[in-house]
Every structure is written in C-alpha cells, then in structure tokens.
C-alpha beads as a LAMMPS data file, in Angstrom:
LAMMPS data file: protein, C-alpha beads

83 atoms
82 bonds

1 atom types
1 bond types

-500.0 500.0 xlo xhi
-500.0 500.0 ylo yhi
-500.0 500.0 zlo zhi

Masses

1 110.0

Atoms # bond

1 1 1 -244.915 -280.591 217.265
2 1 1 -246.540 -277.772 219.038
3 1 1 -247.686 -274.294 218.744
4 1 1 -248.054 -271.373 220.945
5 1 1 -251.772 -269.836 221.344
6 1 1 -252.225 -266.422 222.792
7 1 1 -255.774 -265.566 223.628
8 1 1 -256.155 -261.758 224.669
9 1 1 -259.304 -261.428 226.861
10 1 1 -262.198 -258.986 227.425
11 1 1 -265.073 -258.605 229.463
12 1 1 -266.432 -261.451 231.476
13 1 1 -263.366 -263.903 230.781
14 1 1 -261.233 -260.965 231.857
15 1 1 -262.996 -260.218 234.621
16 1 1 -263.319 -263.834 235.585
17 1 1 -259.535 -264.607 234.835
18 1 1 -257.927 -261.842 236.476
19 1 1 -255.972 -261.517 233.554
20 1 1 -256.152 -259.847 229.703
21 1 1 -254.866 -262.918 227.974
22 1 1 -253.493 -266.315 228.667
23 1 1 -251.313 -268.673 226.990
24 1 1 -251.776 -272.097 225.760
25 1 1 -249.944 -274.803 223.796
26 1 1 -251.387 -277.141 220.753
27 1 1 -249.848 -279.364 218.165
28 1 1 -249.184 -278.079 214.972
29 1 1 -252.532 -277.866 212.557
30 1 1 -255.329 -277.402 215.538
31 1 1 -258.296 -276.320 214.439
32 1 1 -259.674 -272.800 216.582
33 1 1 -262.359 -275.469 217.880
34 1 1 -259.365 -277.564 219.200
35 1 1 -258.117 -274.497 221.035
36 1 1 -261.075 -273.573 222.283
37 1 1 -262.200 -276.658 223.719
38 1 1 -258.473 -277.130 225.419
39 1 1 -259.166 -273.390 226.702
40 1 1 -262.240 -274.781 228.190
41 1 1 -260.585 -277.554 229.829
42 1 1 -257.992 -275.297 231.356
43 1 1 -260.295 -272.924 232.790
44 1 1 -263.787 -274.410 233.206
45 1 1 -264.809 -271.158 235.012
46 1 1 -265.109 -268.941 231.469
47 1 1 -266.628 -272.508 229.368
48 1 1 -270.080 -271.222 228.860
49 1 1 -268.740 -267.659 227.615
50 1 1 -266.705 -269.458 225.464
51 1 1 -269.568 -271.344 223.982
52 1 1 -270.715 -268.064 223.014
53 1 1 -267.913 -266.184 221.989
54 1 1 -266.402 -265.537 218.547
55 1 1 -262.551 -265.782 218.202
56 1 1 -260.822 -263.137 216.006
57 1 1 -257.056 -263.172 214.267
58 1 1 -255.789 -260.200 212.773
59 1 1 -258.976 -258.004 213.424
60 1 1 -261.286 -260.542 211.401
61 1 1 -263.387 -262.758 212.734
62 1 1 -262.376 -266.651 211.668
63 1 1 -264.282 -269.880 211.485
64 1 1 -263.837 -272.498 214.313
65 1 1 -262.752 -275.241 211.656
66 1 1 -259.614 -272.671 210.898
67 1 1 -256.237 -274.721 211.207
68 1 1 -253.188 -272.859 212.918
69 1 1 -249.898 -274.084 211.870
70 1 1 -247.833 -271.271 213.436
71 1 1 -247.929 -269.662 216.824
72 1 1 -251.165 -267.109 216.622
73 1 1 -252.605 -264.421 218.973
74 1 1 -256.215 -264.757 219.128
75 1 1 -258.913 -262.169 220.198
76 1 1 -262.241 -263.786 222.487
77 1 1 -265.089 -261.758 221.468
78 1 1 -267.661 -262.124 224.514
79 1 1 -271.312 -261.723 223.375
80 1 1 -272.850 -258.466 225.062
81 1 1 -276.112 -257.839 225.927
82 1 1 -278.005 -254.430 225.806
83 1 1 -280.196 -252.782 224.295

Bonds

1 1 1 2
2 1 2 3
3 1 3 4
4 1 4 5
5 1 5 6
6 1 6 7
7 1 7 8
8 1 8 9
9 1 9 10
10 1 10 11
11 1 11 12
12 1 12 13
13 1 13 14
14 1 14 15
15 1 15 16
16 1 16 17
17 1 17 18
18 1 18 19
19 1 19 20
20 1 20 21
21 1 21 22
22 1 22 23
23 1 23 24
24 1 24 25
25 1 25 26
26 1 26 27
27 1 27 28
28 1 28 29
29 1 29 30
30 1 30 31
31 1 31 32
32 1 32 33
33 1 33 34
34 1 34 35
35 1 35 36
36 1 36 37
37 1 37 38
38 1 38 39
39 1 39 40
40 1 40 41
41 1 41 42
42 1 42 43
43 1 43 44
44 1 44 45
45 1 45 46
46 1 46 47
47 1 47 48
48 1 48 49
49 1 49 50
50 1 50 51
51 1 51 52
52 1 52 53
53 1 53 54
54 1 54 55
55 1 55 56
56 1 56 57
57 1 57 58
58 1 58 59
59 1 59 60
60 1 60 61
61 1 61 62
62 1 62 63
63 1 63 64
64 1 64 65
65 1 65 66
66 1 66 67
67 1 67 68
68 1 68 69
69 1 69 70
70 1 70 71
71 1 71 72
72 1 72 73
73 1 73 74
74 1 74 75
75 1 75 76
76 1 76 77
77 1 77 78
78 1 78 79
79 1 79 80
80 1 80 81
81 1 81 82
82 1 82 83
C-alpha cells in the first residue's frame, strides 16, 4: 500500500524546478527521511538544498524519523542567508 506526499516548495527549490509543489508516492509508514531521499532521487537538481532544509507539517517542524501513515502535505523550509 502507498501514500501520496505533496511537498510545497519555496525559494531555491521552487526557482530551480519552476513549480510551487511536487508530489511523490511512497510506501505507507515511510519516514520523512525516506520521502526526502526519494525526492532527491526524482529531482537531483535540488538535492543539495534538500540536505540543508527543514520540513514542516501542519505549520510545525517535524523530525526526519517521523513516520507517515496517510497522505500528507509537507513544506520544505530552505536555509536563508542574509544578515
């Protein structure tokens, strides 16, 4: 059985891919880490940014070992430089 995971994109990933969201299908009970790894394989051009990004679900940061057992919408929070 599989679930659908939608990623909302902002900043660099959105700019590089030219879209505001992407969707992947992963097995039920996949971790966030597994989803990010799958996304990196599908879109290698944003892998470097994904490696440094945080992930949010329902407006809260979540850990990479969080397990998803139903369809989800996640947001990739890219690192921001400045000062």
